[in-house]
C-alpha positions, 0 to 999 in steps of 0.5 A, spaced: 499 500 500 502 506 498 499 513 501 499 519 497 499 526 499 495 531 496 492 538 498 488 544 495 487 551 498 480 553 498 479 560 499 473 564 499 472 568 492 465 570 492 461 567 487 466 566 482 471 560 482 478 561 480 484 557 479 491 559 479 498 556 480 501 556 487 507 553 489 509 548 484 504 548 478 496 549 477 496 541 476 499 541 483 495 546 487 489 550 486 484 555 489 477 553 489 472 559 490 467 560 495 470 555 500 473 556 507 478 562 507 485 559 507 483 552 509 486 546 506 483 539 505 487 533 504 486 526 502 490 519 502 489 514 497 490 507 495 494 508 489 491 502 485 484 503 487 485 510 487 480 510 493 480 516 498 481 513 505 482 519 509 479 525 507 479 531 512 479 539 513 485 543 516 486 550 517 493 550 517 496 552 511 503 549 512 503 542 509 509 541 513 505 540 519 500 535 516 504 529 515 504 526 522 497 527 523 496 524 517 500 518 519 496 517 525 489 517 521 492 512 517 494 508 523 487 508 526 484 505 520 482 497 520 487 492 519 489 491 512 489 499 510 493 502 516 500 500 514 502 503 508 509 501 505 511 508 502 508 515 503 509 520 497 508 527 498 511 533 494 516 538 496 511 542 500 511 537 506 519 536 506 522 536 513 527 532 517 522 531 522 517 528 517 522 524 514 523 521 521 516 521 523 515 516 517 521 512 519 518 511 526 512 509 523 515 504 519 513 507 512 518 509 507 518 516 506 519 519 498 518 526 499 521 531 494 526 536 496 525 540 491 524 541 483 528 537 478 532 541 473 529 541 467 531 537 461 537 533 464 542 529 460 540 523 457 545 519 462 541 521 468 535 517 465 538 511 465 544 512 471 544 510 478 547 514 484 553 513 487 553 508 493 550 510 499 555 511 505 554 507 511 553 512 516 547 516 512 542 519 515 534 518 514 534 524 510 540 522 506 537 515 505 531 518 502 535 523 497 539 517 495 532 513 494 529 518 490 535 518 485 535 511 484 531 508 478 526 504 482 525 511 487 523 515 481 518 510 478 515 510 485 515 517 486 512 518 479 506 514 481 504 521 485 502 525 479 498 519 475 494 517 481 492 523 485 491 528 479 486 524 476 482 523 482 481 531 483 481 532 476 474 528 476 471 531 482 472 538 479 471 537 472 466 531 471 463 531 478 462 538 478 465 540 485 468 546 484 467 550 490 464 549 498 457 551 499 457 551 506 461 555 511 465 553 518 470 548 519 466 542 521 461 543 516 466 544 510 469 537 513 462 534 512 461 536 505 468 534 503 467 527 506 460 526 502 464 528 496 470 523 497 464 518 499 461 519 492 467 519 489 469 512 492 462 509 490 463 511 483 470 508 483 468 502 487 463 501 481 468 501 476 473 496 480 467 491 481 465 491 474 473 490 472 473 484 477 467 481 474 470 481 467 476 479 469 474 473 473 
């Protein structure tokens, strides 16, 4: 199981819905109009099923403060869903404390430490990094893993699993803004949205199982 972290900023913008780039790119984070002012919602999902397993609302705008609460919420799930092997997250979640928190929870962190250089040499696509020193810290170990071919392949799952979910919720299901006010009410609203997505997704998964079975 792989836990993937993604966030979207919900900001009150009157009746008009706006979407703008913040941090990395518009595809990574966006603004939803008429929502909770300066609130952020996040979801962690099983990367193969693309199901949202821990939806919740927070008013904390700093992503670095969300890894440990997320690990706690994932750990409280039923057996079989509460022990991811890998946690994927973008650079906004990176800190030494978060890396150590993942190690303590027996989860391998793959958290980006910054943007990759544009147009790297062709050798970088096929080469492996130098061997890791025996006394490497957890952060150094993670950086080394992200440079390996296996690490790059694992981290690439973040975009191909997270972005379609939010894109479908926004463009296909039509959820572009929160209709309620207040942290608790918006939390319930987002949970209902995730429930609707999960039901939609489970219907497709069931159909695939029947056809392949």
